[in-house]
Backbone as CSV, one residue per row, in Angstrom:
resi,resn,N_x,N_y,N_z,CA_x,CA_y,CA_z,C_x,C_y,C_z
1,MET,1.008,-1.259,-0.080,-0.137,0.201,-0.274,1.401,1.602,0.219
2,THR,0.472,2.335,-0.959,1.239,3.462,-1.056,0.530,4.589,0.341
3,ASP,1.567,5.735,0.068,1.281,6.315,0.983,0.312,7.293,0.359
4,ILE,-0.478,8.065,1.165,-1.660,8.908,-0.246,-0.995,10.445,-0.327
5,SER,-0.807,10.784,-1.655,0.266,12.157,-1.568,-1.166,12.991,-2.561
6,ASN,-1.970,12.873,-2.571,-3.165,13.646,-3.290,-4.125,14.473,-2.588
7,ILE,-3.610,16.189,-2.142,-3.722,16.381,-1.171,-5.910,17.104,-1.093
8,ARG,-6.284,16.514,-2.139,-7.771,16.599,-2.036,-7.886,15.138,-0.950
9,LEU,-7.440,13.994,-1.601,-7.478,12.820,-0.782,-7.352,12.963,0.881
10,LEU,-6.205,13.604,0.620,-6.333,13.971,1.953,-6.998,14.807,2.926
11,PHE,-7.453,15.364,2.575,-8.431,16.358,2.939,-10.057,15.713,3.179
12,VAL,-10.328,14.719,1.993,-11.454,14.072,2.286,-11.337,12.959,3.124
13,LYS,-10.041,12.370,3.232,-9.483,11.585,4.917,-9.818,11.730,5.488
14,ALA,-9.646,13.538,5.831,-9.902,13.735,7.373,-11.177,14.247,7.531
15,GLY,-11.590,14.510,6.363,-13.056,14.966,6.953,-14.290,13.680,7.135
16,LEU,-13.711,12.785,6.717,-14.543,11.199,6.752,-14.120,10.629,8.967
17,PHE,-12.987,11.324,8.889,-12.446,10.853,10.268,-13.528,12.069,11.341
18,VAL,-13.469,13.266,10.934,-14.287,14.063,11.535,-15.792,13.541,11.695
19,PHE,-16.430,12.925,10.219,-17.599,12.356,10.002,-17.922,11.002,11.233
20,GLY,-16.650,11.064,11.071,-17.197,9.135,11.617,-17.652,9.369,13.152
21,GLY,-16.331,10.498,13.712,-16.311,11.164,14.945,-17.613,11.620,15.593
22,VAL,-17.778,12.573,15.248,-19.023,13.168,15.415,-20.437,12.302,15.432
23,THR,-20.367,11.241,13.912,-21.458,10.821,13.908,-21.536,9.887,15.159
24,SER,-20.646,8.641,15.483,-20.872,8.422,16.358,-20.753,8.775,17.674
25,SER,-20.095,9.483,18.293,-20.850,10.524,19.325,-21.997,11.170,19.336
26,ILE,-22.941,11.802,18.323,-24.147,11.558,18.234,-24.926,9.931,18.763
27,LEU,-24.166,9.546,18.164,-25.669,7.621,18.586,-24.610,7.355,19.762
28,ILE,-23.550,7.947,20.722,-23.791,7.300,21.467,-24.456,8.293,22.739
29,LEU,-24.496,9.409,22.545,-25.500,10.005,23.545,-26.803,10.360,23.006
30,LEU,-27.682,9.681,22.043,-28.931,9.736,21.793,-29.242,8.083,22.423
31,GLU,-28.214,7.046,22.542,-28.797,5.656,23.148,-28.421,5.997,24.634
32,ARG,-27.677,7.217,25.414,-27.500,7.220,26.569,-27.120,8.578,27.569
33,PRO,-28.881,9.298,27.145,-28.353,10.821,27.312,-27.965,11.663,28.151
34,SER,-26.936,11.577,29.235,-26.528,11.814,30.159,-25.535,12.951,30.131
35,LEU,-25.261,13.705,31.186,-24.186,14.677,31.409,-22.937,14.030,31.962
36,ARG,-23.215,12.411,32.366,-22.085,12.227,32.343,-21.294,10.852,30.907
37,VAL,-22.150,10.858,31.032,-21.866,10.343,29.035,-20.822,10.875,28.681
38,ALA,-21.553,12.360,28.243,-21.236,13.418,27.405,-19.489,13.456,28.071
39,LEU,-19.973,14.103,29.472,-18.014,14.248,30.031,-17.280,12.794,29.601
40,LEU,-18.237,11.723,29.914,-16.487,10.504,29.352,-16.185,10.962,28.570
41,LEU,-17.240,10.579,27.573,-17.000,10.842,26.169,-16.085,11.521,25.645
42,GLY,-16.056,12.764,26.127,-15.340,14.166,26.425,-13.801,13.577,26.771
43,ILE,-13.464,12.967,27.787,-12.549,13.295,28.238,-12.045,11.674,27.503
44,ALA,-12.394,11.147,27.434,-12.454,9.488,26.221,-11.201,10.095,25.036
45,VAL,-11.839,11.550,23.962,-11.339,12.100,22.949,-10.603,12.857,23.171
46,TRP,-10.957,13.278,24.301,-8.936,14.187,24.265,-8.140,13.854,25.086
47,CYS,-7.919,12.329,25.541,-6.940,11.526,26.233,-6.327,11.041,24.703
48,PHE,-7.060,9.767,23.671,-6.996,9.654,22.663,-5.639,10.469,22.103
49,ALA,-6.500,11.689,21.531,-5.932,12.987,20.908,-4.509,12.995,21.569
50,ARG,-4.298,12.907,22.961,-3.379,14.088,23.535,-2.361,12.743,23.371
51,ALA,-2.921,10.985,23.367,-1.666,9.954,23.128,-1.251,10.165,22.023
52,TYR,-2.086,10.357,21.109,-2.055,10.325,19.700,-0.361,11.300,19.239
53,TYR,-0.791,12.688,20.112,0.364,13.635,19.949,1.628,13.267,20.441
54,PHE,1.347,12.219,21.329,2.676,11.882,21.982,2.960,10.615,21.526
55,ALA,2.379,10.079,20.684,3.057,9.110,19.849,3.918,9.348,18.238
56,PHE,3.638,10.813,18.009,4.356,11.233,16.743,5.067,12.398,17.124
57,TYR,4.781,13.322,17.715,5.382,14.586,18.139,6.308,14.454,19.415
58,VAL,5.966,14.379,20.150,6.885,13.985,21.753,7.797,12.882,21.242
59,ILE,8.019,11.726,20.640,8.318,10.762,20.598,9.868,11.477,20.210
60,GLU,9.495,11.619,18.955,10.502,12.751,17.863,10.815,13.622,18.332
61,HIS,10.413,14.600,19.117,11.442,16.062,19.221,11.753,16.061,20.674
62,TYR,11.422,14.909,21.842,11.870,14.594,22.946,12.476,13.633,23.075
63,VAL,12.757,12.461,22.736,12.893,11.681,22.987,13.922,10.820,22.386
64,ASP,13.395,10.693,21.185,14.420,9.822,19.871,14.080,10.974,18.596
65,SER,14.996,11.968,18.541,15.094,12.596,17.268,15.821,11.448,15.869
66,SER,15.808,10.590,15.920,16.099,9.353,14.519,14.595,8.874,14.027
67,TYR,13.135,8.871,15.497,11.991,8.337,15.285,10.751,8.901,14.140
68,ARG,10.369,8.702,12.708,9.963,9.419,12.153,8.551,8.330,11.961
69,PHE,7.149,9.158,12.663,6.240,8.674,12.934,5.485,8.090,11.411
70,ALA,5.359,7.589,11.337,4.085,6.679,9.975,2.979,6.332,10.468
71,GLY,2.023,6.172,11.456,1.278,5.469,11.847,1.631,5.032,13.107
72,LEU,0.145,4.553,13.758,0.034,4.017,15.008,0.695,2.431,15.245
73,TRP,0.716,1.865,14.215,1.595,0.555,13.798,2.651,0.820,14.101
74,SER,3.261,1.848,13.571,5.122,2.123,13.619,5.365,2.690,14.981
75,PHE,4.292,2.988,15.217,4.522,3.706,16.901,4.872,2.217,17.727
76,VAL,3.457,1.237,17.762,3.903,-0.054,18.886,5.087,-0.442,17.872
77,ARG,5.683,-0.798,16.909,7.144,-1.720,16.070,8.281,-0.859,17.422
78,TYR,8.157,0.339,17.437,9.117,1.552,17.927,8.899,1.166,19.572
79,LEU,7.751,0.521,19.715,8.329,0.763,21.187,8.065,-0.632,21.633
80,VAL,8.046,-1.983,20.693,8.558,-2.871,20.870,9.857,-3.267,20.812
81,GLY,10.357,-2.779,19.631,12.152,-3.066,18.935,12.646,-2.265,19.802
82,ARG,12.297,-1.060,20.770,12.837,-0.139,21.537,13.643,-1.011,22.760
83,ARG,15.403,-0.946,22.586,15.847,-1.104,23.897,16.519,-0.745,24.954
84,GLY,16.671,-1.219,25.993,17.476,-0.214,26.902,16.728,1.141,27.969
85,GLY,15.725,1.517,27.077,14.990,3.016,27.372,15.909,4.072,27.475
86,THR,16.298,4.387,26.439,17.876,5.538,25.929,16.515,6.476,26.394
87,THR,17.099,7.686,26.292,16.320,9.135,25.601,16.900,9.811,25.001
88,LYS,16.518,11.193,24.412,17.540,11.725,23.780,19.148,12.476,24.603
89,ASP,18.664,12.761,25.541,19.518,13.390,27.072,20.678,12.190,27.161
90,GLU,20.695,10.852,26.762,21.872,10.035,27.604,22.239,9.276,26.553
């Protein structure tokens, strides 16, 4: 599988992610309409967004400058293959 290089397709892909997230959030809230569910859903989305940011930005800029993010599977392979827990400062 090759990387998507067409800018329009990248924007369509981003739009589909937003559409899927909004649609599933609405469906969850329609099934269980409560402030608690809305808050927990918001916290879950925020936490996953921060974890994604950590996987591609923090690791590359603060931990291992040789690492290049290519998706979450590449991050999992990076974690599994990493030896000794070295950091950028060591």
